[in-house]
C-alpha positions as semicolon CSV with decimal commas, in nm:
position;residue;x (nm);y (nm);z (nm)
1;M;1,024;0,549;3,201
2;T;0,739;0,511;3,458
3;N;0,422;0,448;3,333
4;Y;0,243;0,823;3,464
5;K;-0,130;0,678;3,549
6;T;-0,005;0,399;3,828
7;G;0,388;0,548;3,872
8;V;0,468;0,139;3,796
9;K;0,860;0,108;3,652
10;L;0,818;-0,035;3,329
11;P;0,971;-0,414;3,251
12;F;1,346;-0,263;3,114
13;Q;1,315;-0,053;3,444
14;E;1,362;-0,409;3,657
15;K;1,709;-0,476;3,801
16;S;1,801;-0,751;3,530
17;N;2,061;-0,754;3,313
18;I;2,008;-0,607;2,965
19;H;2,323;-0,726;2,839
20;D;2,156;-1,112;2,924
21;K;2,064;-1,258;2,545
22;R;1,736;-1,371;2,650
23;H;1,663;-0,919;2,764
24;P;1,391;-0,829;2,545
25;I;1,579;-0,530;2,440
26;N;1,852;-0,753;2,305
27;K;1,585;-0,797;1,966
28;M;1,506;-0,405;1,982
29;I;1,910;-0,301;1,987
30;A;1,969;-0,593;1,702
31;K;1,734;-0,353;1,460
32;H;1,946;-0,056;1,526
33;T;2,327;-0,232;1,410
34;G;2,441;-0,305;1,081
35;E;2,562;-0,060;0,763
36;I;2,400;0,159;0,578
37;N;2,561;0,282;0,239
38;L;2,497;0,641;0,188
39;N;2,615;0,869;-0,107
40;L;2,640;1,280;-0,043
41;S;2,661;1,478;-0,321
42;L;2,782;1,830;-0,302
43;S;2,694;2,086;-0,526
44;E;2,645;2,490;-0,554
45;D;2,310;2,559;-0,385
46;T;2,171;2,828;-0,716
47;Q;1,832;2,872;-0,591
48;T;1,918;3,043;-0,259
49;L;2,140;3,214;-0,442
50;N;1,879;3,352;-0,712
51;Q;1,664;3,420;-0,438
52;F;1,965;3,622;-0,243
53;K;2,065;3,832;-0,569
54;N;2,121;4,152;-0,344
55;F;2,416;3,958;-0,116
56;P;2,694;3,935;-0,428
57;G;2,942;3,777;-0,105
58;L;2,684;3,500;-0,080
59;V;2,811;3,135;-0,107
60;S;2,606;2,863;-0,082
61;F;2,610;2,448;-0,078
62;I;2,352;2,211;-0,059
63;A;2,403;1,840;0,023
64;T;2,202;1,557;-0,077
65;L;2,226;1,243;0,067
66;R;2,128;0,930;-0,080
67;R;2,020;0,575;-0,004
68;D;2,124;0,361;-0,278
69;S;1,898;0,595;-0,545
70;I;1,602;0,693;-0,302
71;V;1,720;1,087;-0,162
72;V;1,707;1,033;0,198
73;G;1,806;1,397;0,314
74;V;1,937;1,745;0,186
75;G;2,039;1,972;0,322
76;H;2,201;2,397;0,285
77;G;2,461;2,551;0,422
78;S;2,532;2,915;0,393
79;V;2,839;3,164;0,412
80;L;2,877;3,567;0,391
81;I;3,221;3,669;0,230
82;N;3,270;4,017;0,320
83;E;3,531;4,199;0,491
84;S;3,449;4,106;0,784
85;N;3,527;3,717;0,697
86;R;3,914;3,729;0,739
87;W;3,906;3,345;0,691
88;V;3,769;3,296;0,369
89;E;3,859;2,914;0,371
90;R;3,739;2,823;0,687
91;A;3,403;3,000;0,645
92;L;3,358;2,801;0,307
93;A;3,450;2,452;0,551
94;F;3,205;2,538;0,776
95;A;2,893;2,657;0,481
96;K;2,962;2,309;0,359
97;N;2,966;2,183;0,666
98;T;2,673;2,324;0,789
99;A;2,484;2,126;0,453
100;I;2,633;1,750;0,530
101;I;2,489;1,787;0,855
102;N;2,180;1,957;0,737
103;S;2,144;1,684;0,527
104;V;2,223;1,375;0,789
105;M;1,974;1,504;1,068
106;M;1,695;1,518;0,771
107;A;1,763;1,149;0,722
108;C;1,723;1,097;1,068
109;K;1,414;1,260;1,076
110;M;1,230;1,051;0,848
111;L;1,248;0,753;1,067
112;D;1,280;0,472;0,825
113;A;1,476;0,663;0,530
114;L;1,812;0,496;0,750
115;K;1,653;0,151;0,879
116;I;1,862;-0,096;0,854
117;D;1,804;-0,415;0,654
118;T;1,800;-0,714;0,948
119;G;1,763;-1,000;0,717
120;D;1,944;-1,320;0,760
121;V;2,097;-1,564;0,613
122;K;1,860;-1,750;0,450
123;G;1,734;-1,444;0,272
124;T;1,431;-1,409;0,446
125;S;1,375;-1,095;0,664
126;I;1,365;-1,069;1,030
127;V;1,216;-0,748;0,968
128;S;0,861;-0,819;0,947
129;E;0,880;-1,098;1,226
130;E;1,035;-0,828;1,474
131;I;0,750;-0,622;1,407
132;D;0,539;-0,899;1,549
133;V;0,745;-0,958;1,832
134;E;0,708;-0,587;1,979
135;R;0,345;-0,561;1,897
136;R;0,339;-0,967;2,113
137;D;0,540;-0,771;2,381
138;E;0,293;-0,519;2,396
139;I;0,004;-0,728;2,410
140;C;0,134;-0,922;2,666
141;S;0,319;-0,659;2,907
142;Y;0,009;-0,406;2,918
143;E;-0,355;-0,423;2,931
144;E;-0,555;-0,197;2,759
145;D;-0,555;0,116;2,962
146;S;-0,172;0,094;2,953
147;T;-0,105;-0,029;3,282
148;L;0,141;-0,328;3,369
149;K;-0,011;-0,671;3,301
150;Y;0,147;-0,913;3,609
151;A;0,270;-1,238;3,580
152;T;-0,064;-1,466;3,677
153;E;-0,010;-1,727;3,987
154;K;-0,058;-1,998;3,745
155;Q;0,210;-1,863;3,499
156;K;0,449;-1,820;3,854
157;T;0,369;-2,172;4,018
158;F;0,423;-2,337;3,696
159;L;0,739;-2,142;3,647
160;K;0,836;-2,276;3,994
161;S;0,739;-2,604;3,888
162;L;0,962;-2,595;3,638
163;L;1,264;-2,473;3,823
164;D;1,222;-2,744;4,074
165;K;1,298;-2,975;3,840
166;A;1,617;-2,794;3,750
167;D;1,971;-2,809;3,806
168;K;2,116;-2,545;4,115
169;F;2,254;-2,379;3,885
170;T;1,919;-2,281;3,646
171;K;1,774;-2,220;3,981
172;D;2,069;-1,929;4,089
173;E;2,000;-1,819;3,764
174;Y;1,600;-1,768;3,722
175;L;1,453;-1,751;4,092
176;P;1,546;-1,381;4,198
177;Q;1,406;-1,339;3,868
178;L;1,071;-1,554;3,975
179;N;1,096;-1,353;4,318
180;E;1,080;-0,926;4,118
181;K;0,818;-0,780;4,249
182;Y;0,651;-0,618;3,882
183;L;0,707;-0,976;3,700
184;S;0,508;-0,923;3,407
185;S;0,326;-1,189;3,213
186;F;0,521;-1,162;2,917
187;Q;0,849;-1,175;3,084
188;C;0,743;-1,447;3,274
189;S;0,649;-1,661;2,956
190;Q;0,971;-1,543;2,832
191;L;1,117;-1,796;3,140
192;I;0,881;-2,075;3,096
193;S;1,019;-2,050;2,758
194;D;1,386;-2,082;2,771
195;L;1,334;-2,329;3,109
196;L;1,126;-2,555;2,834
197;Q;1,400;-2,531;2,506
198;K;1,659;-2,665;2,804
């Protein structure tokens, strides 16, 4: 996505390898991977049937999707069984599947309902740390008017001095990133941090 005010490409648009484990997007991807245990229950939707009593051939299902014991989505699906429905079993399956799909869509619309618990092995949660990291990324990468905050000359000089002391392999890896036209302040800080840890 390009910043509509300046026409400047945002950091994730730059020609960098997003499959590199040091790329900031990997922290974001990690938040969306994991296991979610859901429980789906199906029943006849008596409330809908009571509202449409004048349609004697109406069949209606309600699907309730729970995460643990908390309801995260409710979906409805109905079909009118009459002489035009030659395939009753298929019509019923369609109504049931519609209810299931609607319940999942409802759960997905509530953004925190299907949030993945990314607690680490020690039992401490990474989620709050991740949120702080995102806020830090925003503060470090953008000015108050939402324009990209570029790396300062001081940052670039320090990064270059670290690269002067590095081996050939590290130089080949980091120099192209240093020479990027739209190197953000945050990206430069990340590169410096990586080099200091080597």
